[in-house]
N, C-alpha and C positions, 0 to 999 in steps of 0.2 A: 526246509522250507513248510509255512504254514497251508493246508490244505484250503481249498476253498470252501465255503460253505454257502449255500443257497445260493451260489452263484458268483458270488462276489469273493475276493482275495486281496488281503488278508481276512478282511473283516466279514462276518456273516452279513447276509442282507440286513439293510436298516430295519430293525425290528417291527413288524407288523402284527395287528392284531390276529389271532387264530380263533375260527370259529371252530371250535373244539370241544369235545366232553372228553370227561375222565370217567374210568370204572376203577374203583379200589378193589379189587378181587380179595376174596377170604378176608377179604378186607379192603421321655427325654427331651429330644428337642422335638419341637412342634414348628414347622415351617408354614404349615397350612391352617393354622389357626386363625381366630378372629382378625380381620385384616383393617387397616386403616384405611381412609376415605380419599387419601392424598395422592398424586400421582408426582410427588417429588420429596426427597427426604435429604435434610440435612442432617451429616454426621460427622464424625471423624472417627476414622480405624487406623490404629497404626499395626505393623505387622513386620515380620523379617522374613527373608529368603535365605535357605540355606543350601548347599550342596553337600550332603554327609554332614560332616561337623563343622565346614568351612563355610564362611558368608559368601554370597555371591553378590560380586559388584557390577552394578550397571544395567541390572535386569530390568524388563519393561514388565512391568507388572499392570495387568488389564484388569477391570472390574466389568465381567460380564453377567448376562441373564440369560437364562436357558432360552433356547427357540422355541415358538409356539407352531411353525407352520407344517411339521412332521418330525417322524422319529429321526433322530441326528441330524436336525436343521439348524441352519446357522444361528449361533449366539449373536446377541443384541448388546453392542458397547452402552453402557450406561453410565460410563464415567466421563460426561459430555461438557466438561470446562473447557470452554474454548482457548484458555492460554494453556494448556496441556499440549505436549506434542502427540502425534498420530503416528502409526504404522499400518501394517497390514490389517492388524485385529481392532484398529481404534484407537481411543485416547490411552494414554498411560502414565503411571509415574515411574522413577527410576530409583532404584535401590543405591544407597551409598555404599562406601567401602566396608562398613559392618553389615552389608544386607538387610538393612532397615529401610522401611518406606512407610509413607503416610497418605492416607486418602482424607482429605477432608475438604468440606464444601458441598454444594448442590449435586445431587445426583439424580438423574432423568430416571427414575426407576417407577412402576407402578405398583401402588399397595393400595388396591381397591378389593373390596369382598368378591370373591370369585376370580381374581386375576393378580394375585398377589407373587410379582416375578420372583423366580429363585435364582439367586445370585452366586457367584464362583469368582475365584482369584485364578488366572491362569497367566505365569510368567514365561517369559521368553529370553533367550540369549543370556548374557549375564557372565562374569569373570569368575573362576571359583576361588581365586585370590590363594594359591597354593603356598605362597610364602608368608601369609600371614595377614591379617586385617592392616590395610592401608599401606602396603609395601608396593603397590603398583599405582603410581599417581593418575594414569588414566586405563579404565577397565579394556580389556582385550576379549569381546566377547564370544562365547562359545556358542554357535549358531544352533547347536542341538539341545543343548540345555534348556529344558522347560519343567515348570512345576504347575501343580494344580492344589486347590485346597477350597474346600465348601465355605461359603460363607453363611447364607443363611435367606430368609424371605426378605423382601424389602420394606415389611412391615416390622421386622425384629434387628434390623442393624444397628439401631441405635443402642441396643443392647451389648453389641460385641466390641470390647474393647481392642482387642488384638487377635491377630491370626498369625499363626505360623504357618510357612510353606516349606516342605521339603521333599523327599524322595517318600517318607512315610505318608503323608498327606496326599501325595500324587497316588500312591498305590490304593489307598481308601477310596478315594473319588474315583478313580478309573474302573474298579471294580464294582463299588456300589451303582455307578451312572453307566455301567458296560451297556445296558439294553437301550439306553437312549443316546450313545455317542460313538464316534469314530475317531476323533481327534480333541485337542483342546478347544478348536473353535465350533465344534459342530456337535453342541449337545442340546438336546431337545427333543419334543414330543407334539404330538397335535393339539391344538388347543380344546377341540371337543372330538369326542368319538361317538358318533351317531347317539346321541343322547347320554351315553354313559361317561362318568366321571374318570375314567381310567387313566387318562392324559395327566389331569390335576393330580389326582390321588396318586397314582402309580410314581410318576418322577418326584412327586413331594416326598412319598415315601423313601424313594432312593436317595436324596438327599439326605435326609436324615438317618439313613442307613450308614452313610460315611462317618457320621459323627456319632453313631453309636459303637466304633469301634477303635477311632483315633481324637486324640485330643485336640482340641482346635487351637488352645493357646499354648500347648506343649511340644506339637508335632512328634508326640511318642505314642505307640498302641497302647489302649487301654488293656488291662488286664483282665475286667470284666465288664459288660456293658453298663451304662449308669444305672440301670433299674437293679442292677446286682446279681442278676440270675441267668446271666449268658457268659461264658467262657470263651475269649478272644483268643485268636492264633496268632499270638504276640511274635513267635519266633518265625513263622512263615512271613509274616509282614516285614520283618526286619530283614528277612532273605531276599524278598521282592525288592525293597528300598535299597538293599547293597547291589542288586542286579542293576538298578537304575543308575546308583551312585558313580558307577565307573565310567559312564559317559557323561554325565553331568559334570564332574569333576576332571574334565579332560579339554583338550583344545578342540574338540570337534567330530566333524564325521571320519575324519581321517585316522581317528585314535584307535588303538585296538578294542578300547572298552566301548566305543560307540559301533565300530564296524562289526563287530561279534554280536552284539546287541541287535543292530538293525538285520543282520543277517538273519539270525535265530528266530526273529520275530517277523520276517517279511515285510520290514518297516522300510521305505523308501530313504536313501541316504539323505535327501534332502529334509527329511521330516524332523520329529524331537522325540525326546524320552516320553512324553505324556502319550504320544501316539502308539510307543512300543510297549509301553505300560497297558493301556488299552487291547492290544493284540495280543498280549500274553492273557489277559483276563477272558478274551474271546476265545482263545485257544489254548485252554491251561494241561493240554496234554502232549503238547509239541515241543520239541528240544528241551525237554527238562533237565538232562543231565548236562549239556552244554551252558544253558543258562544258570545252572547251579555252579558250575566253573567260575563265573563271573562274580556271583556272590562272595566266593571263596578268595577273592583277590582284594584285599584292603579291608572289606568289611566294617565300614564306619558304625553301623548297629548291630548292637549284640543282644542277646546271643542269635545264632543263626544256624539254619538247617545245613547239613553237610550230604544229606540224602533226601530223595523226595521222589515219590510217585507222581505226583502233578501237582499244579498250581492252583487248583480250585481253592478257595477261601472260605471256611466255613465257621460258623459260631454255633455252639451246642446251648440250648436252654434247657433248664429244668424250673420245678415250681408250679404253681397254679394248678396243683393237683395233678401233674403229669405222672401216671403211674401205669406203665406196660401199655403206652399209647399205641393204637393199631391202627387206625385210619385218619385222615387229614383232609380238610378242606379250608377254602379262603372265601372270607365275605366280601362284600362290596367297598367296605373301607380298607381291606388290605389285613383285617384281623384273622388271626390264625385259630381254627378250632380243630380239636383231637377228641376222640372218642376211645377211652381208655377200657380195657378186658375186665379193670374191676367196676364196672358200670357206671362210670361217671363221665363228664365233660370237661374239658380244659381250654380256656380262651386266652390266647395270650394277643398283644398288640403288635401293628405291623414292624415294631422294634423289639419284640420277643419278650416283653415286660409283661407278668402275669396280671391278667384282668380278674380269672377266677380265684378264688380263694385257693388257700392251703391244701384243702382237700377236693377242689373243682366243683362242679355243678353237679348236684347228685341226680342220678336216675332211677333212683330207688322207686319200684315198682312198675317202670316202664322198660328199662334196660336189663337184657338179659345177655350176655355175650356181644356185644356191639361190634358189628362187622364192616359198616360203610356210613360215610355221611354226606350230607348234600344240604347245599344252602340256596334259598329260593330269592327271586329279585326282593322279596319285601324284608329278608335278611330272617327269616323263619329258619330253623335248624332241623333236618329230618335227620334221624339215625335209625338203622335196622338193627334188629336183635336175632342173631341167629338162632339162639335157644330160647328165646321167649317168642319167637314167633309174631314178631308183631313191628310196627313202623312207629317210632316215638317221634313227637313234635314238640320243639321247645322255643321259646322266644329268642330274642336276639341277646337278653340279659341270662338266659339259661335256665329260666322257669321253665317246668313241664307244662305244655298246653294240653297233650291227649295223647292217648294211646289207640292204635288204629290195629285191629286184628280181624281174621277172617279174610275172605275175598281170595282164598287161597295162599295167603301169606303162610308160607312154612319153611322154616330154616333158611331166612332169606340172607344173601351174601352181599348184594351189590344194590343201589338206588341211582337213578338218574331222572333229572327233571326237565320236561321238554320244554319248547317254547309257548306251547299252550298252557302251561301249567299243570300236565299231569304228571303223575310220580309213578314211577315203573321201577319195581322189585325183581330181580333174579332168585327164585327160590329153589333152593338146592334139593330140600327134602322131596319134593313133589314134580320137579322138573318142568314147572311153569313160569310164566312171567305175570306177575299182577300189575294192573292198570288202576291207578286211583286217580279219578278225575279231578280237574281244577277245583270243582267245589267240595272236595272230600266227602261226598255223600254215596258215590257209587264205585265199588271194586268189583273189578273184571278181571278172573284169572284166563290166561291165553295159554294153550298147550298146543300139542301138534308141531309141524315143521322141524320135526326131529329134535326138539328142546330137549336136552338129555345132561341133567345136572349142571344147568348154567350157572357159572361162578361169575361173570360181569357182565353188565348191561351198558349200551351207549345210545345217545341220541345222535343222527347226523342233521346237516342243515335243513333238511325238508321233513325234519320230525319222524322220520323212520326210526324203529327200534333194533338195535343188533344186540346179539346175545352170544357169549364165548360159551360153548357147550364141553365140558370137562369129559362129559361121560362118552360122547360120541367124537371127539376131536372136530367138532365142525363149529361153524358160524352160522345162525339163524338170523333172519331178518324180518320184520314185520313191519308193515305200514304204519302210519298214525293212527289210524282206527284200530290196529290190533288185528290185521288181517294177514296171514301169514303170506310173504312173498317169495322166499326161497331158503333153501340150506345151501352153504357152501364149504368146500372142502380144499385140501391143496394148499400150496403156499407154505409147505412145512407146518402147518398145523398140527401138534402133538400137544395133547394136555393143556389146551387154550384155558386160562387162568385170569387174564383181564384185558380189557378192550378199550378203544379210545377213537374218535373219529377227528381228522383234521380238518383245515379249512377249505380243502377241496372236495372233501366228504369221501376221503380214503380211509379205510377202517384198517386200524393196526391193533395186532394182539398179541400178548406177551404169553410165550408158550412155557409153560412150568418147568420142560425139559432142557429150557435154555437158548431159545430161538426167539426173533420177532417175524410173525407175518404179516403182509400188506396186501390188503384188496382194495379195488377202484369200487365207485358206487354200485357198479353193475354185480359185484361178487366175483371178477375176474382176479385172480391170485398174480401179483407183480413180484412177489417174492422170492419167485423160483421154489423147487421141489425140496430144498432145505430150510427154507426160510433166511433170513440174516442172523448172522453169527459174529461173535467176536466182541468188542468193546466192552469185555468183562462180564457177559451174560452168565449167571449161575442161578438157576432156580429163581426165574424172575417172579414177583408178586405183584407188582403194579406196573401202569403205564401212564403217560401223559403227553400231550403235544404243547409245544411252546408256540408263541406268536411268529415265528419264521419257521415253522413246519417240522423243527427238529424233534427227534422222539426221546424221551426219558423212561428209563426202567430202573427202578429197585429191585434190587437180588439179596435174597437171604442166606443164599447157599455161600456167598464169599463177603457178604456186608460192603458191596459197592455200589454205586451208581453208575449206569450205562446212558451213553446218549450217541444218537445216529442222527444223520442227516436225513433230508425228506427222499434220498434215493435210498436210503438204507446201508450208508456207508458210515462204521463205526468212528466216531470222534474221540472216543473217551479212551483211546488206548487198548492194549491187549488185558489190561488188568482193571479198567475202569477208574472212577474217582472214588477215592477212599473216604476221607473225612472224618476218620473215627466212627462210622455207622456201627450199630449194634442190633442185629435183625432187622434193618428196614423193612417194615411191611407195607408200607405205601407213601405216595408222595403227592403234591400240589405245586402248582406254580402260582407265583401272584403279580399284581399289576407292575411291579418293580422289577420283576426279572428274576427274584430269589426263587430257588427251589427247596421247599420244606419238605422234610422226611421224619416220618416217625420212627424212633428207635424203641422197639417194644423191650429189650433185654437189660436197657439202662435208663430207662423211664425220662426220656429227653427228646427234644426235637431239634434236627439238626437245619440250620440254614446254610445254603450255598449261595453266597451272596453273590447276585447280578449274572449267575452263571447262564441263565436263558433268557429268551426273549420275551418282554412281557405279554400277558394276557388280559382279557377282560374279564373280572371275578364280580360275582360268582358265576358258576359254570352255565346256568340257565340265562344270563345277560345275552350269552353269545347266541341263543337260538331264538330270543324273542323277536316278533314280528318287526322286521325295519330295521334291525339292528345289527345284522349278521354282517361279520367281517371276515372277508377270505384272507387267507394268507397270502403274502407277497412272496412270489418266488421268482426273482428275475432270470 
């Protein structure tokens, strides 16, 4: 059975925004473009619904718009023609014996600037027609058989001639929309998040991600992403589709395919295959072997896996000048920035398309062994240089603005930007923290408080500054004015190397020896004398907190990603999430719930699709006065 995550079972708590910061130690389709001004669209979309390679006869096909009243909020029926039949989910059209359907006429969806509804297809019931097309004059519905397929924004549906629905498109949608969904009828995000565009940008990028890995008109995994620089896990997608197919192509919940699927995914027997797919996406390390057995029974999608460590879906991206990428950060639009050890920057779109050129953005003259990167609310990019003893400033287009030296900056390893606009660097060479004020004219070194070889720095919701000290095995706290508050030990702190703060102002530290420590806002250790272990931890390098308060750690000792719930319980299994990582030095979480990891050894960025709960980006936006969003922990 799946373990409860953040208090809900089987699904983690409906994703919330984390007020959190990240310290990196040592280091296609466009649904959200210019929208029309109409509130209804006339169009004609044809499609087909298949279970495996068989048509689904008599399926109810719904056209729904993502909800806007909160995470996993109820979707809205936009197929509102009075002559169409209705069921629990709204109006629907019915597939014929060949699985074909047609949506034509006026659709009551909104396509206005700033409110361009995101649409998807959700089919329920359906007869898999095991004897061949048209052999059954009357469909015998399988109540467990359901499928998903992303359509697009209301303003773009006139350009979409055909949509294929099958288990492959269901897997793509379930994973990409994982941070915004609990089942096929509840996919959504808040319409606004305290003045930030997370809701719109995050879920829009998530919808786009589904079409970044699967063909909308073919229902097959793409070998590479549309931009050509991302490798899609075709075999794993096929395997997950095969796992669902055994239930879709059956008589329903009493069949062995459905019963095993629902038991292994902790899905109610009265639910459907879409909910089961989402539960796999939410809990990718659970019942892997048993689920894999379902994939090997029939297997309409080929090739498929015969062994698997976990069911995280990852895409590996190259290009854009990626060359020994060391640290990573996400900007307010969801673009991914990486600082390369060859003294350059790379920028990829939210879909992994290279924005920077083949050599990246040059850091010549200002970068010398970049060790950390942060982005402020204006989109300016800040990078520390460990050997260069400086802080470099770049525009959102990758052009050098300035180089800042002095003020005690010496061997900087980490940077964090507080809610007041001050920049804090951890200086390994002289055991200080440097504060550069928001005007960038005054730099102040802060020492004392047992700061000793600080390798990570983070900011809490009150703009207090926390540093992880490798030299003393402690954590130091300073107030927003840079005055020493206290120095903390215990909680399993050994070789603390990276630090982050969650939405409850609890402080999390990754220890290079293979554990994670947790402290409350008063510095009281919560993680016991040995810290939290397991989950694949092995020489951790970086740590981040997602919107549900779950903790993510990259490990260079065994090339895996670890995940813990807010209580420190490992969710990633004893071996962690693999995903083909090669020397994963750092990680960052975006507004769609994707986890991005740098691979220094193979010059790539790996995206774990929909693995985390969405967060506000950039990091500073979490700390800006009036926009702090605490993580929800039901």
